[in-house]
mmJSON file of the N, C-alpha and C atoms, coordinates in Angstrom:
{"data_MODEL":{"atom_site":{
"group_PDB":["ATOM","ATOM","ATOM","ATOM","ATOM","ATOM","ATOM","ATOM","ATOM","ATOM","ATOM","ATOM","ATOM","ATOM","ATOM","ATOM","ATOM","ATOM","ATOM","ATOM","ATOM","ATOM","ATOM","ATOM","ATOM","ATOM","ATOM","ATOM","ATOM","ATOM","ATOM","ATOM","ATOM","ATOM","ATOM","ATOM","ATOM","ATOM","ATOM","ATOM","ATOM","ATOM","ATOM","ATOM","ATOM","ATOM","ATOM","ATOM","ATOM","ATOM","ATOM","ATOM","ATOM","ATOM","ATOM","ATOM","ATOM","ATOM","ATOM","ATOM","ATOM","ATOM","ATOM","ATOM","ATOM","ATOM","ATOM","ATOM","ATOM","ATOM","ATOM","ATOM","ATOM","ATOM","ATOM","ATOM","ATOM","ATOM","ATOM","ATOM","ATOM","ATOM","ATOM","ATOM","ATOM","ATOM","ATOM","ATOM","ATOM","ATOM","ATOM","ATOM","ATOM","ATOM","ATOM","ATOM","ATOM","ATOM","ATOM","ATOM","ATOM","ATOM","ATOM","ATOM","ATOM","ATOM","ATOM","ATOM","ATOM","ATOM","ATOM","ATOM","ATOM","ATOM","ATOM","ATOM","ATOM","ATOM","ATOM","ATOM","ATOM","ATOM","ATOM","ATOM","ATOM","ATOM","ATOM","ATOM","ATOM","ATOM","ATOM","ATOM","ATOM","ATOM","ATOM","ATOM","ATOM","ATOM","ATOM","ATOM","ATOM","ATOM","ATOM","ATOM","ATOM","ATOM","ATOM","ATOM","ATOM","ATOM","ATOM","ATOM","ATOM","ATOM","ATOM","ATOM","ATOM","ATOM","ATOM","ATOM","ATOM","ATOM","ATOM","ATOM","ATOM","ATOM","ATOM","ATOM","ATOM","ATOM","ATOM","ATOM","ATOM","ATOM","ATOM","ATOM","ATOM","ATOM","ATOM","ATOM","ATOM","ATOM","ATOM","ATOM","ATOM","ATOM","ATOM","ATOM","ATOM","ATOM","ATOM","ATOM","ATOM","ATOM","ATOM","ATOM","ATOM","ATOM","ATOM","ATOM","ATOM","ATOM","ATOM","ATOM","ATOM","ATOM","ATOM","ATOM","ATOM","ATOM","ATOM","ATOM","ATOM","ATOM","ATOM","ATOM","ATOM","ATOM","ATOM","ATOM","ATOM","ATOM","ATOM","ATOM","ATOM","ATOM","ATOM","ATOM","ATOM","ATOM","ATOM","ATOM","ATOM","ATOM","ATOM","ATOM","ATOM","ATOM","ATOM","ATOM","ATOM","ATOM","ATOM"],
"id":[1,2,3,4,5,6,7,8,9,10,11,12,13,14,15,16,17,18,19,20,21,22,23,24,25,26,27,28,29,30,31,32,33,34,35,36,37,38,39,40,41,42,43,44,45,46,47,48,49,50,51,52,53,54,55,56,57,58,59,60,61,62,63,64,65,66,67,68,69,70,71,72,73,74,75,76,77,78,79,80,81,82,83,84,85,86,87,88,89,90,91,92,93,94,95,96,97,98,99,100,101,102,103,104,105,106,107,108,109,110,111,112,113,114,115,116,117,118,119,120,121,122,123,124,125,126,127,128,129,130,131,132,133,134,135,136,137,138,139,140,141,142,143,144,145,146,147,148,149,150,151,152,153,154,155,156,157,158,159,160,161,162,163,164,165,166,167,168,169,170,171,172,173,174,175,176,177,178,179,180,181,182,183,184,185,186,187,188,189,190,191,192,193,194,195,196,197,198,199,200,201,202,203,204,205,206,207,208,209,210,211,212,213,214,215,216,217,218,219,220,221,222,223,224,225,226,227,228,229,230,231,232,233,234,235,236,237,238,239,240,241,242,243],
"type_symbol":["N","C","C","N","C","C","N","C","C","N","C","C","N","C","C","N","C","C","N","C","C","N","C","C","N","C","C","N","C","C","N","C","C","N","C","C","N","C","C","N","C","C","N","C","C","N","C","C","N","C","C","N","C","C","N","C","C","N","C","C","N","C","C","N","C","C","N","C","C","N","C","C","N","C","C","N","C","C","N","C","C","N","C","C","N","C","C","N","C","C","N","C","C","N","C","C","N","C","C","N","C","C","N","C","C","N","C","C","N","C","C","N","C","C","N","C","C","N","C","C","N","C","C","N","C","C","N","C","C","N","C","C","N","C","C","N","C","C","N","C","C","N","C","C","N","C","C","N","C","C","N","C","C","N","C","C","N","C","C","N","C","C","N","C","C","N","C","C","N","C","C","N","C","C","N","C","C","N","C","C","N","C","C","N","C","C","N","C","C","N","C","C","N","C","C","N","C","C","N","C","C","N","C","C","N","C","C","N","C","C","N","C","C","N","C","C","N","C","C","N","C","C","N","C","C","N","C","C","N","C","C","N","C","C","N","C","C","N","C","C","N","C","C"],
"label_atom_id":["N","CA","C","N","CA","C","N","CA","C","N","CA","C","N","CA","C","N","CA","C","N","CA","C","N","CA","C","N","CA","C","N","CA","C","N","CA","C","N","CA","C","N","CA","C","N","CA","C","N","CA","C","N","CA","C","N","CA","C","N","CA","C","N","CA","C","N","CA","C","N","CA","C","N","CA","C","N","CA","C","N","CA","C","N","CA","C","N","CA","C","N","CA","C","N","CA","C","N","CA","C","N","CA","C","N","CA","C","N","CA","C","N","CA","C","N","CA","C","N","CA","C","N","CA","C","N","CA","C","N","CA","C","N","CA","C","N","CA","C","N","CA","C","N","CA","C","N","CA","C","N","CA","C","N","CA","C","N","CA","C","N","CA","C","N","CA","C","N","CA","C","N","CA","C","N","CA","C","N","CA","C","N","CA","C","N","CA","C","N","CA","C","N","CA","C","N","CA","C","N","CA","C","N","CA","C","N","CA","C","N","CA","C","N","CA","C","N","CA","C","N","CA","C","N","CA","C","N","CA","C","N","CA","C","N","CA","C","N","CA","C","N","CA","C","N","CA","C","N","CA","C","N","CA","C","N","CA","C","N","CA","C","N","CA","C","N","CA","C","N","CA","C","N","CA","C","N","CA","C","N","CA","C"],
"label_alt_id":[null,null,null,null,null,null,null,null,null,null,null,null,null,null,null,null,null,null,null,null,null,null,null,null,null,null,null,null,null,null,null,null,null,null,null,null,null,null,null,null,null,null,null,null,null,null,null,null,null,null,null,null,null,null,null,null,null,null,null,null,null,null,null,null,null,null,null,null,null,null,null,null,null,null,null,null,null,null,null,null,null,null,null,null,null,null,null,null,null,null,null,null,null,null,null,null,null,null,null,null,null,null,null,null,null,null,null,null,null,null,null,null,null,null,null,null,null,null,null,null,null,null,null,null,null,null,null,null,null,null,null,null,null,null,null,null,null,null,null,null,null,null,null,null,null,null,null,null,null,null,null,null,null,null,null,null,null,null,null,null,null,null,null,null,null,null,null,null,null,null,null,null,null,null,null,null,null,null,null,null,null,null,null,null,null,null,null,null,null,null,null,null,null,null,null,null,null,null,null,null,null,null,null,null,null,null,null,null,null,null,null,null,null,null,null,null,null,null,null,null,null,null,null,null,null,null,null,null,null,null,null,null,null,null,null,null,null,null,null,null,null,null,null],
"label_comp_id":["MET","MET","MET","GLN","GLN","GLN","ASN","ASN","ASN","GLN","GLN","GLN","SER","SER","SER","PHE","PHE","PHE","GLU","GLU","GLU","LEU","LEU","LEU","LYS","LYS","LYS","GLU","GLU","GLU","ILE","ILE","ILE","SER","SER","SER","SER","SER","SER","SER","SER","SER","SER","SER","SER","THR","THR","THR","ILE","ILE","ILE","VAL","VAL","VAL","GLU","GLU","GLU","ASN","ASN","ASN","GLN","GLN","GLN","CYS","CYS","CYS","GLU","GLU","GLU","MET","MET","MET","LEU","LEU","LEU","ASN","ASN","ASN","HIS","HIS","HIS","ASP","ASP","ASP","ILE","ILE","ILE","TRP","TRP","TRP","CYS","CYS","CYS","VAL","VAL","VAL","ILE","ILE","ILE","GLU","GLU","GLU","ASN","ASN","ASN","ALA","ALA","ALA","GLY","GLY","GLY","TYR","TYR","TYR","VAL","VAL","VAL","GLY","GLY","GLY","GLU","GLU","GLU","VAL","VAL","VAL","ASN","ASN","ASN","VAL","VAL","VAL","ALA","ALA","ALA","SER","SER","SER","VAL","VAL","VAL","SER","SER","SER","SER","SER","SER","HIS","HIS","HIS","SER","SER","SER","GLU","GLU","GLU","ALA","ALA","ALA","VAL","VAL","VAL","GLN","GLN","GLN","TYR","TYR","TYR","ILE","ILE","ILE","ASN","ASN","ASN","ASP","ASP","ASP","ASN","ASN","ASN","TYR","TYR","TYR","THR","THR","THR","LEU","LEU","LEU","CYS","CYS","CYS","GLU","GLU","GLU","ILE","ILE","ILE","GLU","GLU","GLU","ARG","ARG","ARG","PHE","PHE","PHE","HIS","HIS","HIS","VAL","VAL","VAL","GLU","GLU","GLU","ILE","ILE","ILE","THR","THR","THR","CYS","CYS","CYS","ASN","ASN","ASN","GLY","GLY","GLY","SER","SER","SER","TYR","TYR","TYR","GLU","GLU","GLU","TYR","TYR","TYR"],
"label_asym_id":["A","A","A","A","A","A","A","A","A","A","A","A","A","A","A","A","A","A","A","A","A","A","A","A","A","A","A","A","A","A","A","A","A","A","A","A","A","A","A","A","A","A","A","A","A","A","A","A","A","A","A","A","A","A","A","A","A","A","A","A","A","A","A","A","A","A","A","A","A","A","A","A","A","A","A","A","A","A","A","A","A","A","A","A","A","A","A","A","A","A","A","A","A","A","A","A","A","A","A","A","A","A","A","A","A","A","A","A","A","A","A","A","A","A","A","A","A","A","A","A","A","A","A","A","A","A","A","A","A","A","A","A","A","A","A","A","A","A","A","A","A","A","A","A","A","A","A","A","A","A","A","A","A","A","A","A","A","A","A","A","A","A","A","A","A","A","A","A","A","A","A","A","A","A","A","A","A","A","A","A","A","A","A","A","A","A","A","A","A","A","A","A","A","A","A","A","A","A","A","A","A","A","A","A","A","A","A","A","A","A","A","A","A","A","A","A","A","A","A","A","A","A","A","A","A","A","A","A","A","A","A","A","A","A","A","A","A","A","A","A","A","A","A"],
"label_entity_id":["1","1","1","1","1","1","1","1","1","1","1","1","1","1","1","1","1","1","1","1","1","1","1","1","1","1","1","1","1","1","1","1","1","1","1","1","1","1","1","1","1","1","1","1","1","1","1","1","1","1","1","1","1","1","1","1","1","1","1","1","1","1","1","1","1","1","1","1","1","1","1","1","1","1","1","1","1","1","1","1","1","1","1","1","1","1","1","1","1","1","1","1","1","1","1","1","1","1","1","1","1","1","1","1","1","1","1","1","1","1","1","1","1","1","1","1","1","1","1","1","1","1","1","1","1","1","1","1","1","1","1","1","1","1","1","1","1","1","1","1","1","1","1","1","1","1","1","1","1","1","1","1","1","1","1","1","1","1","1","1","1","1","1","1","1","1","1","1","1","1","1","1","1","1","1","1","1","1","1","1","1","1","1","1","1","1","1","1","1","1","1","1","1","1","1","1","1","1","1","1","1","1","1","1","1","1","1","1","1","1","1","1","1","1","1","1","1","1","1","1","1","1","1","1","1","1","1","1","1","1","1","1","1","1","1","1","1","1","1","1","1","1","1"],
"label_seq_id":[1,1,1,2,2,2,3,3,3,4,4,4,5,5,5,6,6,6,7,7,7,8,8,8,9,9,9,10,10,10,11,11,11,12,12,12,13,13,13,14,14,14,15,15,15,16,16,16,17,17,17,18,18,18,19,19,19,20,20,20,21,21,21,22,22,22,23,23,23,24,24,24,25,25,25,26,26,26,27,27,27,28,28,28,29,29,29,30,30,30,31,31,31,32,32,32,33,33,33,34,34,34,35,35,35,36,36,36,37,37,37,38,38,38,39,39,39,40,40,40,41,41,41,42,42,42,43,43,43,44,44,44,45,45,45,46,46,46,47,47,47,48,48,48,49,49,49,50,50,50,51,51,51,52,52,52,53,53,53,54,54,54,55,55,55,56,56,56,57,57,57,58,58,58,59,59,59,60,60,60,61,61,61,62,62,62,63,63,63,64,64,64,65,65,65,66,66,66,67,67,67,68,68,68,69,69,69,70,70,70,71,71,71,72,72,72,73,73,73,74,74,74,75,75,75,76,76,76,77,77,77,78,78,78,79,79,79,80,80,80,81,81,81],
"pdbx_PDB_ins_code":[null,null,null,null,null,null,null,null,null,null,null,null,null,null,null,null,null,null,null,null,null,null,null,null,null,null,null,null,null,null,null,null,null,null,null,null,null,null,null,null,null,null,null,null,null,null,null,null,null,null,null,null,null,null,null,null,null,null,null,null,null,null,null,null,null,null,null,null,null,null,null,null,null,null,null,null,null,null,null,null,null,null,null,null,null,null,null,null,null,null,null,null,null,null,null,null,null,null,null,null,null,null,null,null,null,null,null,null,null,null,null,null,null,null,null,null,null,null,null,null,null,null,null,null,null,null,null,null,null,null,null,null,null,null,null,null,null,null,null,null,null,null,null,null,null,null,null,null,null,null,null,null,null,null,null,null,null,null,null,null,null,null,null,null,null,null,null,null,null,null,null,null,null,null,null,null,null,null,null,null,null,null,null,null,null,null,null,null,null,null,null,null,null,null,null,null,null,null,null,null,null,null,null,null,null,null,null,null,null,null,null,null,null,null,null,null,null,null,null,null,null,null,null,null,null,null,null,null,null,null,null,null,null,null,null,null,null,null,null,null,null,null,null],
"Cartn_x":[0.81,0.0,0.854,1.911,2.717,3.363,3.827,4.404,3.39,2.165,1.141,0.882,0.85,0.627,1.771,2.995,4.166,4.126,3.785,3.722,2.657,1.529,0.487,0.948,1.637,2.152,3.156,4.002,5.015,4.35,3.342,2.611,1.951,1.352,0.704,1.717,2.872,3.923,4.399,4.599,5.051,4.033,2.761,1.75,1.691,1.935,1.966,3.115,4.276,5.43,5.121,4.533,4.188,3.176,2.173,1.181,1.85,2.768,3.472,4.311,4.973,5.772,4.887,3.738,2.815,2.284,2.012,1.535,2.585,3.854,4.928,5.024,4.772,4.869,3.752,2.681,1.571,1.867,2.962,3.326,4.205,3.894,4.698,6.04,7.054,8.376,8.669,8.833,9.119,10.609,11.238,12.68,12.982,14.003,14.544,15.77,15.766,16.805,17.591,18.905,19.771,20.197,20.388,20.785,19.716,18.456,17.326,17.248,17.142,17.027,18.343,19.427,20.757,21.627,22.716,23.688,24.233,24.333,24.812,23.696,22.468,21.316,21.553,21.247,21.513,20.299,19.918,18.867,19.508,19.117,19.725,18.867,17.588,16.712,15.514,15.092,13.871,12.983,11.74,10.804,9.451,8.529,7.253,6.107,6.361,5.278,5.84,4.984,5.371,5.741,4.967,5.25,6.608,7.011,8.342,9.438,9.203,10.179,10.313,9.193,9.215,9.944,9.671,10.329,11.83,12.242,13.674,14.339,13.68,14.231,14.313,13.244,13.233,14.315,14.582,15.583,17.014,17.213,18.57,19.026,18.125,18.489,17.923,18.657,18.116,17.432,16.68,16.035,17.067,18.184,19.249,19.833,20.027,20.58,19.619,18.33,17.33,17.458,17.603,17.757,19.12,20.17,21.53,21.752,21.229,21.437,20.312,19.365,18.229,17.563,17.121,16.499,15.035,14.63,13.26,12.777,11.457,10.841,10.247,10.476,9.86,9.009,8.021,7.218,7.301,7.887,8.071,8.766,9.684,10.474,9.872,8.684,8.022,8.18,8.455,8.609,7.293,6.17,4.893,4.348,5.023,4.493,5.145],
"Cartn_y":[-1.204,0.0,1.269,1.297,2.504,2.808,1.78,2.01,2.633,2.125,2.691,4.153,4.448,5.821,6.715,6.242,7.003,7.224,6.185,6.314,7.328,7.318,8.278,9.705,9.909,11.244,11.663,10.728,11.035,11.429,10.694,11.007,12.368,12.635,13.916,15.055,14.863,15.877,16.112,15.051,15.171,15.907,15.606,16.272,17.756,18.129,19.541,20.244,19.6,20.182,20.381,19.381,19.48,20.597,20.702,21.767,23.127,23.281,24.555,24.877,23.883,24.123,24.525,23.891,24.243,25.66,26.013,27.352,28.388,28.086,28.999,29.159,28.092,28.158,28.985,29.235,30.013,31.502,31.94,33.347,33.643,34.724,35.123,35.669,35.412,35.974,36.901,38.171,39.188,39.46,39.454,39.674,40.844,41.587,42.637,42.026,42.038,41.379,42.415,42.314,43.103,42.22,42.837,42.139,41.117,41.485,40.581,40.139,38.839,38.268,38.075,38.386,38.271,37.313,36.874,36.063,36.908,36.326,37.07,37.71,37.292,37.785,37.581,38.6,38.534,39.008,38.219,38.613,39.514,40.786,41.723,41.954,41.579,41.729,40.803,40.223,39.416,40.006,40.294,40.924,40.237,40.621,39.914,40.573,41.735,42.358,43.147,43.374,44.145,45.571,46.147,47.532,47.649,46.627,46.636,46.565,45.778,45.671,47.003,47.66,48.969,49.974,49.938,50.861,50.618,49.344,49.013,49.633,49.492,50.061,51.583,52.205,53.668,54.167,53.402,53.797,53.563,52.662,52.239,52.517,52.968,53.166,54.476,55.08,56.199,55.602,56.413,55.909,55.404,56.119,55.69,54.343,54.143,52.881,51.726,51.988,50.939,50.423,51.33,50.925,50.29,50.911,50.418,49.028,48.806,47.52,46.524,46.888,46.01,45.48,46.405,46.05,45.698,44.553,44.068,43.495,43.349,42.702,41.384,40.332,39.04,38.612,37.782,37.179,35.675,35.004,33.557,33.13,33.963,33.631,34.071,34.675,35.087,36.585,36.986,38.393,39.035,38.355,38.873,39.998,40.338,41.334,42.669],
"Cartn_z":[0.0,0.0,0.0,0.781,0.843,-0.51,-1.22,-2.534,-3.479,-3.441,-4.317,-3.969,-2.692,-2.267,-2.74,-2.593,-3.032,-4.535,-5.27,-6.722,-7.141,-6.467,-6.802,-6.531,-5.432,-5.139,-6.196,-6.606,-7.617,-8.938,-9.336,-10.572,-10.447,-9.302,-9.078,-9.162,-8.554,-8.588,-10.012,-10.777,-12.164,-13.018,-12.832,-13.649,-13.327,-12.08,-11.714,-12.42,-12.482,-13.159,-14.636,-15.27,-16.692,-16.913,-16.044,-16.183,-16.065,-15.111,-14.948,-16.17,-16.759,-17.953,-19.117,-19.267,-20.341,-20.147,-18.904,-18.611,-19.016,-18.744,-19.101,-20.61,-21.353,-22.806,-23.431,-22.7,-23.23,-23.28,-22.687,-22.696,-23.901,-24.594,-25.742,-25.3,-26.101,-25.875,-27.042,-26.739,-27.741,-27.73,-28.891,-28.983,-29.907,-29.537,-30.398,-31.064,-32.393,-33.172,-33.97,-33.93,-34.817,-35.971,-37.123,-38.343,-38.743,-38.487,-38.721,-40.172,-40.364,-41.7,-42.421,-41.773,-42.385,-41.577,-42.187,-41.464,-40.32,-39.15,-37.997,-37.187,-37.433,-36.681,-35.173,-34.364,-32.928,-32.133,-31.135,-30.207,-29.149,-29.105,-28.156,-26.916,-26.978,-25.813,-25.948,-24.831,-24.768,-23.686,-24.046,-23.118,-23.214,-22.346,-22.28,-23.045,-23.67,-24.442,-25.628,-26.607,-27.784,-27.38,-26.488,-26.081,-25.378,-24.624,-24.006,-25.072,-26.113,-27.202,-27.93,-28.202,-28.853,-27.966,-26.665,-25.744,-25.707,-25.744,-25.765,-26.997,-28.144,-29.384,-29.272,-28.8,-28.674,-27.72,-26.684,-25.686,-26.152,-27.124,-27.462,-28.884,-29.763,-31.164,-31.693,-32.611,-33.389,-34.614,-35.34,-36.557,-37.566,-37.679,-38.6,-38.171,-36.879,-36.383,-36.604,-36.467,-36.707,-38.134,-39.076,-40.475,-40.727,-40.215,-40.465,-39.867,-38.649,-37.965,-38.222,-39.074,-39.407,-38.138,-37.291,-36.014,-36.251,-35.756,-35.906,-34.585,-34.468,-33.31,-33.772,-33.004,-33.29,-32.103,-32.365,-31.306,-31.487,-30.522,-30.572,-31.872,-32.334,-33.517,-34.838,-34.808,-36.047,-36.256,-37.495,-37.851,-38.267,-38.092,-38.552,-37.685,-36.616,-35.671,-35.834],
"occupancy":[1.0,1.0,1.0,1.0,1.0,1.0,1.0,1.0,1.0,1.0,1.0,1.0,1.0,1.0,1.0,1.0,1.0,1.0,1.0,1.0,1.0,1.0,1.0,1.0,1.0,1.0,1.0,1.0,1.0,1.0,1.0,1.0,1.0,1.0,1.0,1.0,1.0,1.0,1.0,1.0,1.0,1.0,1.0,1.0,1.0,1.0,1.0,1.0,1.0,1.0,1.0,1.0,1.0,1.0,1.0,1.0,1.0,1.0,1.0,1.0,1.0,1.0,1.0,1.0,1.0,1.0,1.0,1.0,1.0,1.0,1.0,1.0,1.0,1.0,1.0,1.0,1.0,1.0,1.0,1.0,1.0,1.0,1.0,1.0,1.0,1.0,1.0,1.0,1.0,1.0,1.0,1.0,1.0,1.0,1.0,1.0,1.0,1.0,1.0,1.0,1.0,1.0,1.0,1.0,1.0,1.0,1.0,1.0,1.0,1.0,1.0,1.0,1.0,1.0,1.0,1.0,1.0,1.0,1.0,1.0,1.0,1.0,1.0,1.0,1.0,1.0,1.0,1.0,1.0,1.0,1.0,1.0,1.0,1.0,1.0,1.0,1.0,1.0,1.0,1.0,1.0,1.0,1.0,1.0,1.0,1.0,1.0,1.0,1.0,1.0,1.0,1.0,1.0,1.0,1.0,1.0,1.0,1.0,1.0,1.0,1.0,1.0,1.0,1.0,1.0,1.0,1.0,1.0,1.0,1.0,1.0,1.0,1.0,1.0,1.0,1.0,1.0,1.0,1.0,1.0,1.0,1.0,1.0,1.0,1.0,1.0,1.0,1.0,1.0,1.0,1.0,1.0,1.0,1.0,1.0,1.0,1.0,1.0,1.0,1.0,1.0,1.0,1.0,1.0,1.0,1.0,1.0,1.0,1.0,1.0,1.0,1.0,1.0,1.0,1.0,1.0,1.0,1.0,1.0,1.0,1.0,1.0,1.0,1.0,1.0,1.0,1.0,1.0,1.0,1.0,1.0,1.0,1.0,1.0,1.0,1.0,1.0,1.0,1.0,1.0,1.0,1.0,1.0],
"B_iso_or_equiv":[0.0,0.0,0.0,0.0,0.0,0.0,0.0,0.0,0.0,0.0,0.0,0.0,0.0,0.0,0.0,0.0,0.0,0.0,0.0,0.0,0.0,0.0,0.0,0.0,0.0,0.0,0.0,0.0,0.0,0.0,0.0,0.0,0.0,0.0,0.0,0.0,0.0,0.0,0.0,0.0,0.0,0.0,0.0,0.0,0.0,0.0,0.0,0.0,0.0,0.0,0.0,0.0,0.0,0.0,0.0,0.0,0.0,0.0,0.0,0.0,0.0,0.0,0.0,0.0,0.0,0.0,0.0,0.0,0.0,0.0,0.0,0.0,0.0,0.0,0.0,0.0,0.0,0.0,0.0,0.0,0.0,0.0,0.0,0.0,0.0,0.0,0.0,0.0,0.0,0.0,0.0,0.0,0.0,0.0,0.0,0.0,0.0,0.0,0.0,0.0,0.0,0.0,0.0,0.0,0.0,0.0,0.0,0.0,0.0,0.0,0.0,0.0,0.0,0.0,0.0,0.0,0.0,0.0,0.0,0.0,0.0,0.0,0.0,0.0,0.0,0.0,0.0,0.0,0.0,0.0,0.0,0.0,0.0,0.0,0.0,0.0,0.0,0.0,0.0,0.0,0.0,0.0,0.0,0.0,0.0,0.0,0.0,0.0,0.0,0.0,0.0,0.0,0.0,0.0,0.0,0.0,0.0,0.0,0.0,0.0,0.0,0.0,0.0,0.0,0.0,0.0,0.0,0.0,0.0,0.0,0.0,0.0,0.0,0.0,0.0,0.0,0.0,0.0,0.0,0.0,0.0,0.0,0.0,0.0,0.0,0.0,0.0,0.0,0.0,0.0,0.0,0.0,0.0,0.0,0.0,0.0,0.0,0.0,0.0,0.0,0.0,0.0,0.0,0.0,0.0,0.0,0.0,0.0,0.0,0.0,0.0,0.0,0.0,0.0,0.0,0.0,0.0,0.0,0.0,0.0,0.0,0.0,0.0,0.0,0.0,0.0,0.0,0.0,0.0,0.0,0.0,0.0,0.0,0.0,0.0,0.0,0.0,0.0,0.0,0.0,0.0,0.0,0.0],
"pdbx_formal_charge":[null,null,null,null,null,null,null,null,null,null,null,null,null,null,null,null,null,null,null,null,null,null,null,null,null,null,null,null,null,null,null,null,null,null,null,null,null,null,null,null,null,null,null,null,null,null,null,null,null,null,null,null,null,null,null,null,null,null,null,null,null,null,null,null,null,null,null,null,null,null,null,null,null,null,null,null,null,null,null,null,null,null,null,null,null,null,null,null,null,null,null,null,null,null,null,null,null,null,null,null,null,null,null,null,null,null,null,null,null,null,null,null,null,null,null,null,null,null,null,null,null,null,null,null,null,null,null,null,null,null,null,null,null,null,null,null,null,null,null,null,null,null,null,null,null,null,null,null,null,null,null,null,null,null,null,null,null,null,null,null,null,null,null,null,null,null,null,null,null,null,null,null,null,null,null,null,null,null,null,null,null,null,null,null,null,null,null,null,null,null,null,null,null,null,null,null,null,null,null,null,null,null,null,null,null,null,null,null,null,null,null,null,null,null,null,null,null,null,null,null,null,null,null,null,null,null,null,null,null,null,null,null,null,null,null,null,null,null,null,null,null,null,null],
"auth_seq_id":[1,1,1,2,2,2,3,3,3,4,4,4,5,5,5,6,6,6,7,7,7,8,8,8,9,9,9,10,10,10,11,11,11,12,12,12,13,13,13,14,14,14,15,15,15,16,16,16,17,17,17,18,18,18,19,19,19,20,20,20,21,21,21,22,22,22,23,23,23,24,24,24,25,25,25,26,26,26,27,27,27,28,28,28,29,29,29,30,30,30,31,31,31,32,32,32,33,33,33,34,34,34,35,35,35,36,36,36,37,37,37,38,38,38,39,39,39,40,40,40,41,41,41,42,42,42,43,43,43,44,44,44,45,45,45,46,46,46,47,47,47,48,48,48,49,49,49,50,50,50,51,51,51,52,52,52,53,53,53,54,54,54,55,55,55,56,56,56,57,57,57,58,58,58,59,59,59,60,60,60,61,61,61,62,62,62,63,63,63,64,64,64,65,65,65,66,66,66,67,67,67,68,68,68,69,69,69,70,70,70,71,71,71,72,72,72,73,73,73,74,74,74,75,75,75,76,76,76,77,77,77,78,78,78,79,79,79,80,80,80,81,81,81],
"auth_comp_id":["MET","MET","MET","GLN","GLN","GLN","ASN","ASN","ASN","GLN","GLN","GLN","SER","SER","SER","PHE","PHE","PHE","GLU","GLU","GLU","LEU","LEU","LEU","LYS","LYS","LYS","GLU","GLU","GLU","ILE","ILE","ILE","SER","SER","SER","SER","SER","SER","SER","SER","SER","SER","SER","SER","THR","THR","THR","ILE","ILE","ILE","VAL","VAL","VAL","GLU","GLU","GLU","ASN","ASN","ASN","GLN","GLN","GLN","CYS","CYS","CYS","GLU","GLU","GLU","MET","MET","MET","LEU","LEU","LEU","ASN","ASN","ASN","HIS","HIS","HIS","ASP","ASP","ASP","ILE","ILE","ILE","TRP","TRP","TRP","CYS","CYS","CYS","VAL","VAL","VAL","ILE","ILE","ILE","GLU","GLU","GLU","ASN","ASN","ASN","ALA","ALA","ALA","GLY","GLY","GLY","TYR","TYR","TYR","VAL","VAL","VAL","GLY","GLY","GLY","GLU","GLU","GLU","VAL","VAL","VAL","ASN","ASN","ASN","VAL","VAL","VAL","ALA","ALA","ALA","SER","SER","SER","VAL","VAL","VAL","SER","SER","SER","SER","SER","SER","HIS","HIS","HIS","SER","SER","SER","GLU","GLU","GLU","ALA","ALA","ALA","VAL","VAL","VAL","GLN","GLN","GLN","TYR","TYR","TYR","ILE","ILE","ILE","ASN","ASN","ASN","ASP","ASP","ASP","ASN","ASN","ASN","TYR","TYR","TYR","THR","THR","THR","LEU","LEU","LEU","CYS","CYS","CYS","GLU","GLU","GLU","ILE","ILE","ILE","GLU","GLU","GLU","ARG","ARG","ARG","PHE","PHE","PHE","HIS","HIS","HIS","VAL","VAL","VAL","GLU","GLU","GLU","ILE","ILE","ILE","THR","THR","THR","CYS","CYS","CYS","ASN","ASN","ASN","GLY","GLY","GLY","SER","SER","SER","TYR","TYR","TYR","GLU","GLU","GLU","TYR","TYR","TYR"],
"auth_asym_id":["A","A","A","A","A","A","A","A","A","A","A","A","A","A","A","A","A","A","A","A","A","A","A","A","A","A","A","A","A","A","A","A","A","A","A","A","A","A","A","A","A","A","A","A","A","A","A","A","A","A","A","A","A","A","A","A","A","A","A","A","A","A","A","A","A","A","A","A","A","A","A","A","A","A","A","A","A","A","A","A","A","A","A","A","A","A","A","A","A","A","A","A","A","A","A","A","A","A","A","A","A","A","A","A","A","A","A","A","A","A","A","A","A","A","A","A","A","A","A","A","A","A","A","A","A","A","A","A","A","A","A","A","A","A","A","A","A","A","A","A","A","A","A","A","A","A","A","A","A","A","A","A","A","A","A","A","A","A","A","A","A","A","A","A","A","A","A","A","A","A","A","A","A","A","A","A","A","A","A","A","A","A","A","A","A","A","A","A","A","A","A","A","A","A","A","A","A","A","A","A","A","A","A","A","A","A","A","A","A","A","A","A","A","A","A","A","A","A","A","A","A","A","A","A","A","A","A","A","A","A","A","A","A","A","A","A","A","A","A","A","A","A","A"],
"auth_atom_id":["N","CA","C","N","CA","C","N","CA","C","N","CA","C","N","CA","C","N","CA","C","N","CA","C","N","CA","C","N","CA","C","N","CA","C","N","CA","C","N","CA","C","N","CA","C","N","CA","C","N","CA","C","N","CA","C","N","CA","C","N","CA","C","N","CA","C","N","CA","C","N","CA","C","N","CA","C","N","CA","C","N","CA","C","N","CA","C","N","CA","C","N","CA","C","N","CA","C","N","CA","C","N","CA","C","N","CA","C","N","CA","C","N","CA","C","N","CA","C","N","CA","C","N","CA","C","N","CA","C","N","CA","C","N","CA","C","N","CA","C","N","CA","C","N","CA","C","N","CA","C","N","CA","C","N","CA","C","N","CA","C","N","CA","C","N","CA","C","N","CA","C","N","CA","C","N","CA","C","N","CA","C","N","CA","C","N","CA","C","N","CA","C","N","CA","C","N","CA","C","N","CA","C","N","CA","C","N","CA","C","N","CA","C","N","CA","C","N","CA","C","N","CA","C","N","CA","C","N","CA","C","N","CA","C","N","CA","C","N","CA","C","N","CA","C","N","CA","C","N","CA","C","N","CA","C","N","CA","C","N","CA","C","N","CA","C","N","CA","C","N","CA","C","N","CA","C","N","CA","C","N","CA","C"],
"pdbx_PDB_model_num":[1,1,1,1,1,1,1,1,1,1,1,1,1,1,1,1,1,1,1,1,1,1,1,1,1,1,1,1,1,1,1,1,1,1,1,1,1,1,1,1,1,1,1,1,1,1,1,1,1,1,1,1,1,1,1,1,1,1,1,1,1,1,1,1,1,1,1,1,1,1,1,1,1,1,1,1,1,1,1,1,1,1,1,1,1,1,1,1,1,1,1,1,1,1,1,1,1,1,1,1,1,1,1,1,1,1,1,1,1,1,1,1,1,1,1,1,1,1,1,1,1,1,1,1,1,1,1,1,1,1,1,1,1,1,1,1,1,1,1,1,1,1,1,1,1,1,1,1,1,1,1,1,1,1,1,1,1,1,1,1,1,1,1,1,1,1,1,1,1,1,1,1,1,1,1,1,1,1,1,1,1,1,1,1,1,1,1,1,1,1,1,1,1,1,1,1,1,1,1,1,1,1,1,1,1,1,1,1,1,1,1,1,1,1,1,1,1,1,1,1,1,1,1,1,1,1,1,1,1,1,1,1,1,1,1,1,1,1,1,1,1,1,1]
}}}
């Protein structure tokens, strides 16, 4: 009986971990990328919202630098945003 009880607790604990990991995956990751779409592409910042990514760019780049360094924002690896 004790083994069965222990095994049930272990399964319960594992399912909680999996649920927490799945919950974490439901959050978007927004990245600011330099040299976007070119060889040498670099992730320079990862944030939790589009507005934070825009603010990062505004705080760290001029308009000329945005064009020169090909700065883009991605969401979960997609450039559609």
